[in-house]
ZADRENZA-262514 format. One line per field, with one value per residue: residue number from 1; x, y, z of N, C-alpha, C in turn. Coordinates in steps of 0.001 Angstrom, whole numbers. Layout:
BEGIN
k	(NUM ...)
neast	(X ...)
nnorth	(Y ...)
nup	(Z ...)
caeast	(X ...)
canorth	(Y ...)
caup	(Z ...)
ceast	(X ...)
cnorth	(Y ...)
cup	(Z ...)
END
This chain:
BEGIN
k	(1 2 3 4 5 6 7 8 9 10 11 12 13 14 15 16 17 18 19 20 21 22 23 24 25 26 27 28 29 30 31 32 33 34 35 36 37 38 39 40 41 42 43 44 45 46 47 48 49 50 51 52 53 54 55 56 57 58 59 60 61 62 63 64 65 66 67 68 69 70 71 72 73 74 75 76 77 78 79 80 81 82 83 84 85 86 87 88 89 90 91 92 93 94 95 96 97 98 99 100 101 102 103 104 105 106 107 108 109 110 111 112 113 114 115 116 117 118 119 120 121 122 123 124 125 126 127 128 129 130 131 132 133 134 135 136 137 138 139 140 141)
neast	(-11040 -8612 -7532 -6963 -4655 -3111 -2471 -1039 1247 2700 3101 5159 6533 7653 8213 10481 11772 12577 14540 15874 17528 17907 18529 16727 15760 13513 12710 14454 13588 11137 12092 13156 11387 9352 11034 10931 8310 8327 9786 8597 6243 6424 7479 5172 3628 2308 4582 4353 3900 6294 7845 7362 6979 10223 10880 10055 10677 11502 9946 12459 14380 16510 17942 18509 17696 19388 18991 20025 19733 18675 20045 19509 19396 17590 15129 16531 16279 16816 15617 17199 17883 20327 23347 22762 22814 22993 22841 23425 22169 23907 21719 21218 23122 25361 28650 28709 29665 29815 30227 30509 31148 34259 34243 33603 33298 34803 34228 30909 30758 27842 25400 26502 27348 27297 27842 27189 28039 26311 27095 26789 24874 22821 23144 24242 24720 25332 27128 27577 30860 31259 28695 27565 25539 23982 22527 22279 20515 20854 19671 20729 19349)
nnorth	(-193464 -194915 -193681 -191234 -192329 -193664 -191157 -189382 -190975 -191452 -188317 -188461 -190214 -189190 -186416 -187890 -188198 -186050 -184508 -186858 -186330 -183639 -180279 -179135 -179358 -180670 -181683 -180377 -178150 -178086 -178988 -176341 -174971 -175689 -175625 -172748 -171996 -173116 -171924 -169436 -169736 -170339 -167605 -166554 -167555 -167053 -165070 -166423 -168681 -169675 -169641 -172130 -174312 -173986 -175217 -177315 -180555 -183529 -187218 -188673 -191336 -194480 -194468 -191652 -190121 -187387 -185384 -183571 -180693 -178377 -176023 -176214 -178950 -181101 -183233 -180043 -179772 -182404 -185122 -187632 -190959 -191974 -192838 -193829 -193932 -191220 -190328 -188018 -187681 -186258 -184944 -182959 -180608 -179978 -180336 -180786 -180251 -181778 -180153 -180259 -178701 -180134 -182286 -184066 -183794 -185357 -183213 -184109 -185173 -185156 -187275 -189111 -190631 -189861 -190719 -190465 -191683 -190818 -190786 -189768 -187978 -184898 -181584 -181428 -179047 -178905 -177516 -176497 -176369 -174997 -173849 -171517 -170406 -172412 -174732 -176662 -179295 -181222 -183092 -185607 -187900)
nup	(154971 154112 152160 153047 154663 152812 150854 153022 153172 150754 150451 152560 151486 149708 150239 152041 149710 148412 150472 150215 147796 146447 147285 148800 151796 153350 155799 157308 157838 158443 161135 162032 161915 164052 166167 166181 166963 169458 170723 170153 171458 174970 175046 175289 177536 180961 183177 185867 185506 183329 185750 186963 185112 184983 187100 188302 188294 187719 188597 190324 188202 187125 185699 183380 179968 177979 175557 173354 171362 169472 170498 173623 176488 176677 178740 180744 183363 185610 187649 189368 191040 193005 192184 189177 186073 183394 180228 177375 174350 171241 169573 167845 165249 165033 167136 170853 174400 177947 180994 183675 187151 187727 186280 182614 179218 176095 173142 171846 168888 166736 166807 168235 171443 175536 178524 181734 185273 188449 191827 194031 196148 195615 193643 190479 188451 185057 181466 178126 177201 174059 173736 175855 177264 177479 179411 182155 184526 187230 189643 192256 194402)
caeast	(-9911 -7911 -7082 -5847 -3192 -2134 -1709 101 2516 2817 3784 5960 8349 7923 9570 12177 13245 13283 15283 17853 18419 18104 19210 15633 15795 11789 12649 15266 12513 10095 12555 13719 10039 9030 11337 10931 7223 8230 9891 7570 5155 6918 7268 3555 3367 2208 5924 4283 3777 7130 8600 6452 7984 11503 11031 9957 11519 10311 10392 13637 14760 17629 17899 17810 18139 18681 18692 21294 19760 17872 20581 19297 18834 15937 14927 17726 16438 16181 16121 17532 18373 21944 23881 22273 23403 22746 23306 23039 22475 23178 20403 22363 24016 26813 29325 28178 30222 28959 30754 30179 32039 35037 33489 33383 33409 35310 33721 30329 30215 26164 24537 27045 27019 27533 27575 27844 27349 26131 26965 26548 23693 23420 22782 25086 25093 26452 26724 27711 31570 31139 27675 28289 24220 23065 22576 21028 21331 21226 19300 20671 18418)
canorth	(-193412 -195515 -192703 -190476 -192535 -193219 -189741 -188947 -191784 -191282 -187720 -188001 -190808 -188018 -185551 -188063 -188655 -184477 -184443 -187203 -186088 -182533 -179415 -178768 -179883 -179969 -182256 -179558 -176968 -178139 -179192 -175385 -174334 -176606 -175145 -171358 -172158 -173251 -170651 -167769 -169845 -170626 -166401 -166036 -167955 -165861 -165553 -167347 -169761 -170051 -170158 -173078 -175050 -173966 -175071 -178642 -181287 -184725 -188049 -189776 -192880 -195308 -194091 -190684 -189355 -185917 -184763 -182334 -180127 -177184 -174809 -177089 -179288 -181774 -181984 -179482 -179975 -183711 -185802 -189433 -191542 -191905 -194654 -193685 -193277 -190421 -190445 -187120 -188084 -185271 -185019 -181491 -180600 -179301 -180626 -179980 -180379 -181376 -179868 -179677 -179212 -181403 -183146 -183697 -184989 -183817 -182722 -184850 -185444 -185146 -188562 -189630 -189404 -189242 -191576 -190407 -191971 -190439 -191757 -188502 -187147 -182937 -181014 -180868 -178238 -178462 -176772 -177003 -175180 -174803 -172642 -171603 -170710 -174258 -175256 -178250 -179433 -182643 -183410 -186906 -187851)
caup	(155709 153528 150856 153640 155090 151291 150563 153719 153034 149387 150926 153124 150860 148456 151823 151611 148353 148500 151045 149853 146692 146488 148819 149529 152937 154223 157274 158492 157959 159259 162470 162017 162146 164911 167497 166427 167761 170403 171473 170966 172287 175867 175565 175857 178985 182036 183957 186401 184794 183040 186745 187106 185030 185457 189364 187513 188326 187124 189236 189891 188053 187387 184466 182514 179086 177837 174267 172894 170424 168949 171307 174835 176686 176937 179878 181577 184683 186010 189079 189664 192625 192900 191577 188724 184812 182792 178888 176841 173008 170677 168179 167071 163506 165617 168636 171860 175219 178815 181131 185157 188150 188537 185210 181841 178041 175025 172284 170984 167564 166168 166808 169740 173268 176703 179608 183688 186148 189587 192765 194947 196132 195169 192755 189728 187037 184022 180284 177031 177360 172691 174000 177813 177361 177006 180664 182612 186594 187489 191364 192566 195258)
ceast	(-8557 -6845 -6329 -5031 -2884 -1434 -892 1309 2971 3541 4772 7072 8319 9119 10785 13002 13612 14316 16682 18317 18441 18652 18217 15232 14753 11690 12764 14260 11591 10456 12488 12079 9322 9355 11541 9467 6907 8741 9067 6233 5663 7087 6202 3171 3681 4308 6222 4282 5172 8219 8616 6911 9035 11854 10571 10700 10987 10947 11553 13252 15993 18164 17586 18851 18307 19505 19565 20509 18517 18478 20626 19529 17672 15710 16247 17317 15613 16385 16101 17954 19721 21567 23580 22875 21761 22996 22973 23225 22659 23012 21003 22835 25318 27299 28838 29485 29758 30025 30308 31599 33386 34648 33658 33360 34348 33655 32884 29332 27953 25906 25786 26470 27498 27201 27801 27419 26832 26394 26404 25558 23850 22935 24111 24492 25856 26274 26864 29334 31943 29863 27177 26278 23493 23593 22021 21598 20252 20991 19217 19478 19230)
cnorth	(-193868 -194247 -191897 -190717 -192947 -192481 -189384 -189733 -191722 -189700 -187411 -188867 -189647 -187051 -186332 -188298 -186863 -183898 -185472 -186591 -185112 -181271 -178836 -180152 -179353 -180304 -180930 -178382 -176643 -177940 -177726 -174772 -174653 -175843 -173310 -171055 -172285 -172441 -169290 -168832 -169886 -168535 -166187 -166664 -166940 -165738 -166157 -168567 -170891 -170287 -171406 -174305 -175194 -174478 -176642 -179784 -183088 -185937 -188502 -190694 -193344 -194487 -192305 -190170 -188456 -185809 -183437 -181750 -179448 -175888 -175257 -177963 -180039 -182889 -181389 -179720 -181349 -184162 -187371 -189927 -191538 -193688 -195129 -193231 -192764 -190926 -189226 -188123 -186332 -185317 -183427 -181482 -180014 -180384 -180132 -180687 -180749 -181683 -179504 -179671 -179859 -183064 -182924 -184373 -184379 -183629 -184092 -184545 -185212 -186953 -189627 -189192 -189900 -189735 -190683 -191273 -191104 -190981 -191430 -187998 -185746 -182854 -180693 -179542 -178494 -177499 -177223 -175904 -174581 -173230 -172425 -171299 -171355 -174546 -176074 -178659 -180862 -183057 -185112 -186974 -189485)
cup	(155675 152554 151658 153995 153909 150831 151425 153095 152280 149765 151585 152756 150037 148998 151001 151128 148091 148896 150919 149084 146328 147743 148884 150650 154241 154964 158348 158608 158799 161071 163315 162558 163583 166183 167740 167422 168791 171311 172117 171449 173916 175767 175645 177273 179645 182598 185095 186448 184984 184413 187344 186431 184598 186346 188606 187518 188450 187817 188660 189442 188215 186144 183603 181364 178648 176819 174018 171461 170487 170307 172915 174850 177251 177940 180078 182692 185538 187028 188778 190431 191762 193128 189896 186970 183911 181550 178292 175187 172722 169526 167522 165604 163910 167033 170119 172964 176658 179554 182770 186003 188833 187140 183712 180794 177153 174209 171934 169842 167502 165837 167793 171085 174291 177918 181297 184651 187451 191020 193792 194557 196011 194045 192124 188346 186190 182426 179737 176875 176054 173218 175138 178086 177701 178367 181013 184346 186730 189085 191453 193696 196212)
END
């Protein structure tokens, strides 16, 4: 067991060094592979299960974190309580915006965040104005 853990640590350290000091981007390739595998997985799900996943809204909370990556918002449909804060984290390699009806952000560069407090109950749809196929929804209770 100890040898296995040592081997894994050595491989990760080598991958980090290769990523940092060469043009070979192992972690970027793994991230792209993971995103492609996830998209393929979603495509093979029965449509009835896909609809249930799309309709699912997590329980409301006072703070919500949304991650912008791989051409989407994760989670892309969330419930929060009135007077709650939402923070979008741009984990992508491209800039994005968060644009709703009557509100929005400037371009959020990779590594930056955008915060908004929702004070009125309702459903608030938003998208990225740079990539309009990226859509999300906040349900304020």
